[in-house]
C-alpha positions as CSV (number, residue, x, y, z in Angstrom):
1,X,-29.9,-24.0,-13.2
2,X,-26.3,-24.9,-12.2
3,X,-25.1,-26.7,-9.2
4,X,-23.8,-24.8,-6.2
5,X,-20.0,-24.9,-6.7
6,X,-18.4,-22.9,-3.9
7,X,-14.7,-23.2,-4.7
8,X,-11.9,-25.5,-5.7
9,X,-10.6,-27.8,-3.0
10,X,-7.5,-29.0,-4.8
11,X,-6.0,-29.8,-8.2
12,X,-4.3,-33.1,-8.8
13,X,-1.1,-33.7,-10.8
14,X,-0.2,-37.2,-11.8
15,X,3.2,-38.8,-11.1
16,X,4.9,-42.0,-11.9
17,X,7.4,-41.6,-9.1
18,X,5.7,-40.5,-5.9
19,X,8.8,-40.2,-3.8
20,X,10.6,-38.0,-6.4
21,X,7.5,-35.8,-6.6
22,X,7.2,-35.6,-2.8
23,X,10.8,-34.4,-2.5
24,X,10.3,-31.9,-5.3
25,X,7.2,-30.2,-3.9
26,X,8.4,-30.3,-0.3
27,X,12.1,-29.6,-0.7
28,X,12.8,-28.0,-4.1
29,X,9.7,-25.8,-4.2
30,X,9.5,-25.6,-0.4
31,X,5.7,-26.1,-0.2
32,X,4.2,-27.1,3.1
33,X,2.9,-30.6,3.3
34,X,-0.8,-30.7,4.0
35,X,-1.2,-34.4,4.3
36,X,-0.3,-37.8,2.9
37,X,-3.3,-39.9,1.8
38,X,-2.6,-42.6,4.3
39,X,-0.6,-45.4,2.7
40,X,-1.8,-44.4,-0.8
41,X,0.7,-42.9,-3.3
42,X,-0.6,-39.4,-3.0
43,X,0.2,-36.2,-1.0
44,X,-1.1,-32.7,-0.8
45,X,1.0,-29.5,-0.6
46,X,-0.1,-25.9,0.0
47,X,0.8,-23.2,-2.6
48,X,-0.8,-20.1,-1.2
49,X,-4.5,-20.4,-1.8
50,X,-4.2,-23.6,-3.9
51,X,-3.7,-27.1,-2.6
52,X,-1.7,-29.3,-5.1
53,X,-2.3,-33.0,-4.8
54,X,0.3,-35.3,-6.4
55,X,-0.9,-38.8,-7.1
56,X,0.4,-42.0,-8.7
57,X,-2.7,-43.0,-10.6
58,X,-1.7,-46.7,-10.7
59,X,-2.2,-46.8,-6.9
60,X,-5.9,-46.0,-7.5
61,X,-6.7,-48.5,-10.3
62,X,-5.9,-46.1,-13.1
63,X,-3.2,-46.0,-15.8
64,X,-0.3,-43.6,-15.9
65,X,-1.1,-41.6,-19.0
66,X,1.6,-39.1,-18.8
67,X,2.0,-35.7,-17.2
68,X,-0.4,-32.7,-17.1
69,X,0.6,-30.6,-20.0
70,X,-1.1,-27.2,-19.3
71,X,0.8,-25.1,-16.8
72,X,-0.3,-24.6,-13.2
73,X,0.8,-21.0,-12.5
74,X,2.6,-20.5,-9.2
75,X,2.6,-16.9,-8.0
76,X,6.0,-15.5,-7.0
77,X,7.1,-11.9,-6.3
78,X,10.1,-12.1,-8.6
79,X,10.2,-14.6,-11.5
80,X,13.9,-14.0,-12.4
81,X,15.0,-14.7,-8.8
82,X,12.8,-17.7,-8.4
83,X,13.9,-19.1,-11.7
84,X,17.6,-18.7,-10.8
85,X,17.0,-20.4,-7.5
86,X,15.3,-23.4,-9.1
87,X,17.8,-23.7,-11.9
88,X,20.5,-23.8,-9.2
89,X,18.7,-26.9,-7.9
90,X,18.7,-28.5,-11.3
91,X,15.1,-27.7,-12.3
92,X,14.5,-27.9,-16.1
93,X,12.8,-24.8,-17.6
94,X,11.2,-25.1,-21.0
95,X,11.0,-21.3,-21.6
96,X,13.0,-18.3,-20.7
97,X,11.1,-15.7,-18.7
98,X,8.6,-13.9,-20.9
99,X,6.3,-10.9,-20.6
100,X,2.6,-11.4,-21.6
101,X,1.8,-7.8,-21.4
102,X,0.3,-8.2,-17.9
103,X,2.6,-10.6,-16.2
104,X,6.1,-12.2,-16.3
105,X,6.2,-16.0,-16.6
106,X,8.7,-18.8,-16.9
107,X,7.6,-22.4,-17.5
108,X,9.3,-25.5,-16.0
109,X,8.7,-29.2,-15.3
110,X,8.3,-31.2,-12.2
111,X,10.0,-34.7,-12.0
112,X,7.0,-36.4,-13.7
113,X,7.0,-33.8,-16.5
114,X,4.0,-31.9,-15.3
115,X,4.1,-28.3,-16.6
116,X,4.4,-25.6,-13.9
117,X,4.7,-21.8,-14.4
118,X,6.4,-19.2,-12.3
119,X,4.1,-16.2,-12.5
120,X,4.1,-12.6,-11.4
121,X,1.2,-10.3,-12.5
122,X,2.3,-6.7,-12.5
123,X,-0.8,-5.2,-14.2
124,X,-4.0,-4.6,-12.3
125,X,-6.6,-7.4,-12.6
């Protein structure tokens, strides 16, 4: 018998520069701030139905071990337009837009090197 998991409250992405990450998620991506974790080096931003927490692990007694390397897919209505807008702000993409057969994607990095993905599903789920 499993435990009663009812959802995912947030995902956490590590950063080694909390201020650069805060500016990126709030200003570059335009995500609404949910909250800062008091004086701790962490903040939460809302991306549709997903809360993204950015956190400097050294502020919580942990080591910085590098960025998260599997992409967090961010839903957008138009990958090409979103990619162009982010590139105009200096965002580094690690792929061109590509078609998986069910969706269009383009992978990029946040200031800490965490892998993010612009994603638009065009095929039925």
